[in-house]
Each structure stands twice: as C-alpha cells, then as structure tokens.
C-alpha positions as CSV (number, residue, x, y, z in Angstrom):
1,M,-7.8,-1.3,11.1
2,V,-11.4,-0.5,11.9
3,E,-13.9,-3.3,12.0
4,L,-17.7,-2.9,12.3
5,L,-18.9,-5.1,15.1
6,S,-22.6,-4.1,15.3
7,L,-25.0,-1.5,13.9
8,E,-28.3,-0.9,15.6
9,Q,-31.0,1.6,16.6
10,R,-32.0,1.9,20.2
11,Q,-34.9,4.3,21.2
12,G,-34.4,6.5,18.3
13,V,-30.5,6.5,18.7
14,Y,-28.4,5.2,16.0
15,Q,-25.1,3.6,17.1
16,M,-22.4,1.3,15.8
17,E,-19.7,-0.6,17.7
18,V,-16.3,-0.7,16.1
19,G,-13.1,-2.6,17.0
20,L,-9.9,-0.7,16.5
21,T,-6.6,-2.7,16.0
22,H,-3.4,-0.7,16.1
23,S,0.3,-1.0,16.9
24,S,-0.2,-1.4,20.7
25,G,-3.3,-3.5,20.9
26,S,-7.0,-3.4,20.3
27,A,-10.0,-1.7,21.7
28,R,-13.8,-1.3,21.1
29,H,-15.8,1.8,20.8
30,I,-19.5,2.8,20.6
31,L,-20.1,5.5,18.2
32,I,-23.3,7.5,17.9
33,I,-24.0,8.2,14.2
34,D,-26.6,10.2,12.2
35,E,-29.7,8.6,10.7
36,Y,-28.5,9.3,7.1
37,T,-25.3,7.3,7.6
38,Y,-27.1,4.6,9.5
39,V,-29.7,4.0,6.7
40,Q,-26.9,3.9,4.1
41,L,-24.9,1.3,6.0
42,S,-28.0,-0.8,6.8
43,M,-28.8,-1.1,3.1
44,L,-25.4,-3.1,2.6
45,G,-26.3,-5.6,5.2
46,P,-27.0,-8.2,6.5
47,F,-23.6,-8.5,8.2
48,A,-24.2,-11.7,10.3
49,G,-21.5,-14.2,9.9
50,Q,-19.1,-11.9,8.0
51,R,-16.3,-9.6,8.9
52,V,-16.8,-6.0,7.9
53,R,-13.7,-3.7,7.6
54,L,-14.4,0.0,7.3
55,S,-12.4,2.5,5.3
56,L,-11.0,5.5,7.1
57,Y,-10.8,7.6,3.8
58,P,-14.2,9.1,2.9
59,K,-14.3,11.3,-0.2
60,W,-16.4,14.1,-1.5
61,D,-18.6,13.3,-4.6
62,P,-19.2,16.7,-6.4
63,F,-21.7,15.2,-8.8
64,R,-24.0,13.7,-6.0
65,R,-22.9,16.5,-3.5
66,S,-22.3,14.0,-0.8
67,F,-19.5,12.3,1.0
68,F,-19.1,8.5,0.5
69,S,-16.9,5.8,1.9
70,S,-16.4,2.1,1.5
71,L,-16.3,-1.2,3.5
72,I,-15.2,-4.7,2.7
73,K,-17.4,-7.7,3.7
74,M,-15.5,-11.0,3.9
75,N,-15.6,-14.6,5.1
76,Q,-13.6,-17.6,4.4
77,T,-14.8,-18.0,0.8
78,F,-15.2,-14.5,-0.6
79,S,-14.5,-10.8,-0.2
80,E,-16.5,-7.8,-1.5
81,T,-16.0,-4.1,-1.5
82,L,-19.1,-1.9,-1.2
83,Y,-19.6,1.8,-1.2
84,Y,-22.1,4.0,0.7
85,A,-23.0,7.6,1.2
86,C,-22.2,9.1,4.7
87,S,-22.1,12.5,6.5
88,E,-19.1,14.6,7.2
89,E,-19.8,14.3,10.9
90,Y,-19.7,10.5,10.6
91,A,-16.4,10.6,8.8
92,S,-14.8,12.9,11.2
93,Q,-16.0,11.0,14.2
94,L,-14.6,7.6,12.8
95,V,-11.2,9.1,12.2
96,K,-11.1,10.8,15.6
97,A,-11.8,7.7,17.4
98,R,-8.9,5.9,15.8
99,Q,-6.6,8.8,16.3
100,E,-7.4,8.9,20.0
101,E,-6.3,5.2,20.2
102,E,-3.0,5.8,18.3
103,R,-0.9,8.5,19.9
104,P,2.7,7.4,19.1
105,A,5.5,9.3,20.7
106,G,7.6,9.5,17.5
107,P,7.2,8.3,14.0
108,G,4.8,5.4,13.9
109,P,1.5,4.1,12.4
110,A,-0.3,7.4,12.8
111,A,2.5,9.3,11.0
112,Q,2.2,6.9,8.1
113,V,-1.6,7.6,7.6
114,P,-2.5,11.0,6.2
115,S,-4.9,13.0,8.4
116,L,-8.4,13.4,7.0
117,E,-8.9,16.8,5.5
118,L,-12.5,17.0,4.5
119,P,-13.5,19.7,1.9
120,Q,-15.6,22.4,3.2
121,H,-18.8,21.3,1.5
122,R,-22.2,20.2,2.7
123,P,-24.5,17.8,0.9
124,G,-27.1,20.5,0.3
125,H,-24.8,23.3,-0.6
126,L,-22.2,23.0,-3.4
127,K,-20.2,26.2,-3.6
128,R,-17.9,27.2,-6.3
129,S,-14.3,26.9,-5.3
130,R,-12.4,30.2,-4.9
131,S,-9.3,28.4,-6.0
132,L,-10.6,28.6,-9.6
133,R,-10.0,32.3,-9.7
134,P,-6.3,32.3,-9.6
135,V,-6.3,29.2,-12.1
136,R,-8.3,31.4,-14.6
137,A,-6.0,34.2,-14.1
138,I,-3.0,32.0,-14.8
139,L,-4.8,30.6,-18.0
140,L,-5.6,34.2,-19.3
141,R,-2.0,35.3,-18.6
142,G,-0.7,32.2,-20.5
143,I,-2.9,32.9,-23.5
144,L,-1.8,36.5,-23.7
145,F,1.8,35.4,-23.3
146,S,1.5,32.9,-26.2
147,C,-0.1,35.5,-28.4
148,L,2.8,37.9,-27.9
149,I,5.3,35.2,-28.7
150,A,3.4,34.4,-31.9
151,L,3.4,38.0,-33.0
152,F,7.1,38.3,-32.2
153,L,7.9,35.2,-34.3
154,L,5.9,36.6,-37.2
155,R,7.7,39.9,-37.2
156,M,11.0,38.1,-37.3
157,D,9.9,36.9,-40.8
158,G,11.4,33.4,-40.3
159,K,15.0,34.7,-39.6
160,L,15.2,33.9,-36.0
161,F,17.2,30.8,-36.4
162,S,18.9,31.4,-39.8
163,N,22.3,32.2,-38.3
164,S,22.2,29.5,-35.7
165,A,24.7,26.6,-35.7
166,E,21.9,24.4,-34.2
167,A,19.5,25.1,-37.1
168,H,18.6,21.5,-37.5
169,E,17.5,21.1,-33.8
170,D,13.9,21.4,-32.8
171,P,13.6,24.9,-31.1
172,L,10.4,23.8,-29.4
173,Q,12.2,20.9,-27.7
174,A,15.0,23.2,-26.6
175,A,12.5,25.7,-25.1
176,V,10.7,22.8,-23.3
177,A,14.0,21.5,-21.9
178,A,14.9,25.0,-20.7
179,D,11.5,25.4,-19.0
180,V,11.8,22.0,-17.3
181,S,15.2,22.7,-16.0
182,S,14.0,25.8,-14.2
183,S,10.5,24.7,-13.2
184,P,9.9,23.9,-9.5
185,L,7.5,21.1,-10.6
186,I,10.2,18.8,-11.9
187,N,10.6,17.2,-8.4
188,V,7.0,15.9,-8.6
189,I,8.0,13.4,-11.3
190,P,8.6,10.0,-9.6
191,V,12.3,8.9,-9.9
192,I,11.4,5.5,-11.5
193,Q,9.4,7.3,-14.2
194,T,12.2,9.7,-14.9
195,A,14.7,6.9,-15.3
196,A,12.4,5.0,-17.7
197,Y,11.9,7.9,-20.0
198,Q,15.5,8.9,-20.0
199,S,16.5,5.3,-21.0
200,S,14.2,5.4,-24.1
201,E,15.5,8.9,-25.1
202,V,19.3,7.8,-25.0
203,Q,18.4,4.8,-27.3
204,A,16.7,7.2,-29.8
205,V,19.9,9.6,-30.2
206,P,21.4,8.8,-33.6
207,E,25.2,8.3,-33.9
208,E,26.1,9.8,-30.6
209,A,24.7,7.0,-28.5
210,P,27.5,4.5,-29.3
211,E,30.1,7.0,-28.3
212,D,28.5,8.0,-25.1
213,P,30.4,6.5,-22.1
214,L,27.2,6.6,-20.0
215,E,25.3,4.3,-22.3
216,D,26.2,1.3,-20.2
217,T,24.9,2.9,-17.0
218,P,21.4,1.2,-17.0
219,E,23.1,-2.2,-17.4
220,D,25.5,-1.5,-14.5
221,T,22.6,-0.5,-12.3
222,S,20.6,-3.6,-13.1
223,A,23.6,-5.8,-12.4
224,A,24.1,-4.2,-9.0
225,A,20.5,-4.9,-7.9
226,P,21.3,-8.4,-6.4
227,E,23.9,-6.9,-4.0
228,T,21.0,-5.1,-2.1
229,S,21.4,-6.1,1.6
230,V,18.6,-7.2,3.9
231,E,18.4,-6.2,7.6
232,E,17.0,-8.6,10.0
233,I,14.7,-7.0,12.7
234,E,14.1,-8.8,15.9
235,L,10.6,-8.1,17.2
236,D,10.3,-7.2,20.8
237,G,6.8,-8.5,21.2
238,N,5.5,-5.3,22.8
239,S,3.4,-4.3,19.8
240,Y,2.1,-5.6,16.6
241,E,4.8,-3.8,14.5
242,Y,2.8,-1.7,12.1
243,S,5.6,0.3,10.7
244,L,9.4,0.5,10.0
245,P,11.8,3.4,10.4
246,Q,12.0,5.8,7.5
247,G,14.3,4.5,4.7
248,Y,13.2,0.9,5.2
249,V,10.8,-1.4,3.5
250,A,9.5,-4.9,4.0
251,L,7.6,-7.4,1.8
252,S,5.5,-10.2,3.2
253,F,3.5,-12.9,1.5
254,D,0.3,-14.5,3.0
255,D,-1.7,-17.7,2.4
256,G,1.0,-20.0,1.0
257,P,2.6,-22.3,0.4
258,S,1.3,-22.6,-3.1
259,Q,2.2,-23.3,-6.7
260,Y,3.8,-19.8,-6.8
261,T,6.0,-20.1,-3.7
262,R,9.2,-21.1,-5.6
263,Q,8.7,-18.5,-8.2
264,I,8.4,-15.8,-5.6
265,V,11.4,-17.0,-3.7
266,D,13.5,-17.3,-7.0
267,I,12.6,-13.7,-7.9
268,L,13.5,-12.3,-4.5
269,D,16.8,-14.3,-4.5
270,E,17.6,-12.9,-8.0
271,Y,17.3,-9.4,-6.7
272,G,19.2,-10.1,-3.5
273,V,16.4,-9.3,-1.3
274,A,14.2,-11.3,1.1
275,A,10.7,-11.4,2.5
276,N,8.6,-12.9,5.3
277,F,6.4,-15.8,4.3
278,L,3.3,-16.4,6.4
279,F,2.2,-20.0,5.7
280,I,-1.1,-21.7,6.5
281,G,-0.7,-25.0,8.1
282,Q,-3.2,-26.9,6.0
283,N,-1.4,-25.7,2.8
284,A,1.9,-26.7,4.2
285,S,0.7,-30.2,4.9
286,S,0.1,-30.6,1.2
287,R,3.1,-28.6,-0.1
288,P,6.0,-29.4,2.5
289,A,8.7,-29.0,-0.2
290,E,7.8,-25.4,-0.7
291,V,8.2,-24.7,3.0
292,S,11.6,-26.3,2.9
293,Y,12.5,-24.3,-0.3
294,A,11.7,-20.9,1.2
295,N,13.4,-21.7,4.4
296,E,16.6,-22.9,2.6
297,H,16.7,-19.8,0.6
298,G,16.8,-17.6,3.7
299,M,13.2,-16.5,3.7
300,P,11.8,-16.3,7.3
301,V,8.8,-18.5,7.6
302,G,6.0,-17.7,10.0
303,S,2.6,-18.9,10.9
304,H,-0.7,-17.7,9.4
305,S,-2.7,-20.3,11.6
306,W,-3.7,-23.8,10.7
307,D,-6.9,-23.1,8.7
308,H,-7.2,-19.2,8.1
309,S,-10.2,-19.0,10.4
310,D,-11.3,-16.0,12.3
311,M,-9.4,-16.8,15.5
312,T,-11.1,-14.1,17.6
313,R,-14.2,-16.1,17.4
314,N,-12.6,-19.4,18.6
315,S,-12.3,-20.5,22.3
316,P,-8.9,-20.2,23.9
317,E,-8.5,-24.0,23.7
318,E,-9.2,-23.9,20.0
319,N,-6.6,-21.2,19.3
320,R,-4.0,-23.1,21.4
321,K,-4.5,-26.3,19.3
322,N,-4.7,-24.3,16.1
323,L,-1.4,-22.5,16.6
324,E,0.4,-25.6,18.0
325,R,-0.7,-27.6,14.9
326,A,0.4,-25.0,12.4
327,S,3.8,-24.6,14.1
328,R,4.3,-28.3,14.3
329,E,3.6,-28.8,10.5
330,L,5.9,-25.9,9.5
331,E,8.8,-26.7,11.8
332,S,8.8,-30.4,10.5
333,N,10.0,-29.0,7.1
334,M,12.4,-26.3,8.6
335,N,15.7,-26.1,10.4
336,S,14.4,-23.4,12.8
337,A,11.4,-22.7,15.2
338,V,8.4,-20.6,14.1
339,T,8.6,-17.3,15.9
340,I,6.3,-15.1,13.9
341,F,2.5,-15.1,13.7
342,R,0.1,-13.2,11.5
343,P,-3.4,-13.6,12.4
344,P,-5.9,-14.3,9.6
345,Y,-7.7,-11.1,8.4
346,G,-5.6,-9.2,10.8
347,A,-8.1,-10.0,13.4
348,V,-6.6,-10.1,16.9
349,N,-7.7,-9.6,20.5
350,D,-5.9,-9.7,23.8
351,E,-6.6,-13.4,24.4
352,L,-5.2,-14.5,20.9
353,A,-2.1,-12.3,21.4
354,A,-1.5,-13.8,24.8
355,E,-1.7,-17.3,23.4
356,A,0.7,-16.6,20.6
357,K,3.1,-15.2,23.2
358,R,2.8,-18.3,25.3
359,Q,3.9,-20.2,22.2
360,H,6.9,-18.0,21.9
361,M,5.5,-16.2,18.7
362,K,5.4,-12.5,18.0
363,L,2.6,-10.8,16.1
364,L,3.4,-9.2,12.8
365,L,0.7,-7.1,10.9
366,W,1.2,-4.5,8.1
367,N,0.6,-0.9,7.2
368,R,0.6,-1.1,3.3
369,D,-2.2,-3.1,1.5
370,P,-2.1,-3.2,-2.2
371,E,-5.1,-5.6,-2.2
372,D,-3.4,-7.9,-4.8
373,W,-5.7,-10.7,-4.0
374,K,-8.5,-9.0,-5.9
375,A,-6.4,-7.4,-8.7
376,D,-7.2,-8.4,-12.2
377,N,-3.8,-7.7,-13.5
378,A,-0.2,-6.8,-12.5
379,P,-0.5,-3.0,-13.4
380,Q,-3.4,-2.7,-10.8
381,V,-0.9,-4.0,-8.2
382,L,1.9,-1.7,-9.3
383,R,-0.4,1.3,-9.2
384,Y,-0.6,1.0,-5.5
385,F,3.2,1.1,-5.1
386,H,3.5,4.1,-7.4
387,T,0.9,6.2,-5.6
388,T,1.9,5.5,-1.9
389,D,5.0,6.5,0.0
390,P,6.9,3.1,0.4
391,S,9.3,4.4,3.1
392,G,8.6,2.6,6.4
393,G,6.1,0.3,4.8
394,I,5.4,-3.3,5.6
395,Y,3.5,-4.5,2.5
396,L,0.9,-7.2,2.6
397,L,1.1,-9.4,-0.6
398,H,-0.4,-12.8,-1.5
399,E,0.9,-15.8,-3.5
400,K,-1.2,-14.9,-6.7
401,A,-0.3,-15.0,-10.4
402,V,-0.7,-11.2,-10.8
403,T,1.7,-10.6,-7.9
404,V,4.3,-12.9,-9.3
405,Q,4.1,-11.0,-12.6
406,A,4.4,-7.6,-10.8
407,L,7.1,-8.6,-8.3
408,P,10.2,-7.8,-10.4
409,E,9.0,-4.3,-11.2
410,I,7.9,-3.9,-7.5
411,I,11.5,-4.6,-6.3
412,E,13.1,-2.5,-9.0
413,Y,10.9,0.5,-8.0
414,L,11.6,0.1,-4.2
415,Q,15.3,-0.2,-4.9
416,A,15.2,2.9,-7.1
417,Q,13.9,4.8,-4.1
418,G,17.1,3.9,-2.2
419,L,15.3,1.9,0.4
420,K,16.8,-0.8,2.7
421,F,14.9,-4.2,2.7
422,A,14.1,-5.7,6.0
423,V,12.7,-9.0,7.3
424,F,11.3,-9.9,10.7
425,K,12.5,-12.6,13.0
C-alpha cells in the first residue's frame, strides 16, 4: 500500500512524501514529481485530517491522450475514490519506489502484483498502433474466406447434407464445435463459466438427458463441497503476511461483529470452509453472542482494534490501552486468546507493530481487496473475483449485505479453481 503523507512545493520543486507498507515493514520516501501531476493532485485536496491511499495502476486514456490514476480519501466516517491526470514519469517513479522496497527472494507480494507496462504514448502525441495492421489483415482474410464458403455452398445447390444421417442437426453448431475444439483460445474461458454453460446445455438436450449417466455430476460436485479441508497457518511474526503459497486462498472479514456475522459463519460452515474474523472491540461489546458464535464454529477471531481509529497517529500509551481493551473484550467471549491483529485501514508503523508483538499478537494484512464496502450489489463484488488470479490471495472482505449475498458464489468459484482454503492462527 502507498499512502500520500504530504504534497508541497518548495522553491519551485514539487514533491510528495509517501508511506510504503509491505510484507516486511514500512518506510517513507520523498518523491520529486512534475508540475503537471502536482497541480492535478492539489485540485483533489485538501487532505488534512484524512488518509489518502494512492493507486499503483495508472492507465492511458486515448480520448484525452493522457495518463490518469486514482486515490482514496478516507476517515472514520466516509471513503471517496477520486481520479486525476498524471504524467508517465510520475507513474513509473511511484511504481519503482515500491518495487525497490519489495524484493522478495521467492514468490511473494511483488510476484502477485503485475508489473506496470505503460503504453508508448505521450500526452501530446497519439500515434496509430501498428498492431492494427495485422488485425486488418486477419479481418480481410476472414471476409474473403467467408465469401468462398458462400460460393461453394451455392454451387452445391442445397445437396450438401441430403445424404447425411445427421440431416436434422444444425450444421453451423457442428462447425462451431469443431472450431472450438481446435482453437487455442478455448483455455481463455474461465472454468467456472464453462461449467455453468455446460450445465444449461445438458438440461436442454431432449430425451437423451434422462439416459445420460453423467446427468447427476453437478449434484455430486455440489454435495462434495462441504468436505473441503481448511489448513491452519501459524504466522511467524517476521512479516505482515501479504500472500500465501500458490494453490492456497484465504478469506477474512473485517469490522464485525454485526447483524451479518451469523449468516457469514453459517455459509462458511455449510461449504466446509473457514475464514478469519477481525472484530472491533466496541462492536463486540454490544454483540458478544456473535463473537462466541464465530469462535464456537471454528472461525479464528482476531482484533481489529477497539475503535477502528488510525493507530499510527496515537501515542504508544494510547495504542497499548487500545489493544489491551479490544483483546480483553474478545477473549471474555471466547475459549482462546487473541493472537491475530489487523490494524484499521492497514495503517501500521514500527511502533504499532512492536506493541502488538508485546501483546503476543501477529499482524495480518491482505493482498486482494474487492472493495465490497462500497459495492452497490453482489455482482460488483463477484466481478473482482472473476477478474483476478485467486491463487495465493488473502481477501479483505467486510460484514455487509452485498458480501453475504455474494459469498456462496465466491466460495463455489474458489473451490472450482481447486484451491485449498487457509486460516491464520
């Protein structure tokens, strides 16, 4: 995560201070930026009293012929995503600063994040892409090939399929099936979508479907879902654990307990999986039964602070009392100690990490954020899962109505990828 700490102009030099939080700790950097980006960022201010998280994924806008990026302004009561134009140099510099801080020896957080490949455009020069030439050539060849096929069929005078035993089958459907079976693009279709379409096609086949012994396969697969095993992972406390090994996935729920806690636990239990619940102490004091319910059903319960404040702005003594109070409230409704801590907003510094360690808690962050807290409906949440690689992901979710609605399909999708669920203890 990259947080904007300050933005200022000094003697004609434009600079910004950013805080970088990654798997092995946190650091601060001063970046010298161009005037164009500085002006665009300044227009989104003021930033006083708010946390500002910067996106690392700028994009090229071909209509405005400019790069643009986004930031999230948030405090304890609201969160807002804003967009701004920026230069290519700014985008490259920000990504480079993060990559210099994250240099894992093996698969890790940096491996999960795609490298920034900026298109070779400049704001003042929009060039025609050479990649259009082969595309046009392919289209022309396709048109000519279609014309030849049409002429061939006309010359056959309608006799092409007269002697075929499959005269009642749709020849176009057979041709498409043959093309798909030989096309290298078939692997691009997600497994979950292929299964869904296959299911509807089987139901549409007349007469043959009742005799097909494979008809019961979807029901067998669904019945086997609750048998999915969950692996417990013991955090070593040497990092903030941003990622999992390939083939594993973890779900975590922040900001509870709430009116949705029991529903979420029941859905997870129905599918035979588990997730980490990071509860806020204040919420737990008014919903102690939900804390007990999650704990009794095998869901690891951790602390998300007492009041969801930005703890990097507190004094060491305030943080000590904050964490102790939250743990005391949670443990009064559990049969185990609180050993996992997720800082609010993902904001952490060395002092906060040290205090959590003194209280025998290990920090847990995330590397997949569907931003369900601002989604209007379940499909918006699901879209994130279908457009990102889930393997090795620690998902940050919240106790919201849209998340509850999306959760069954989320679990089914992850199970269909053959992933093993994990929880942290």
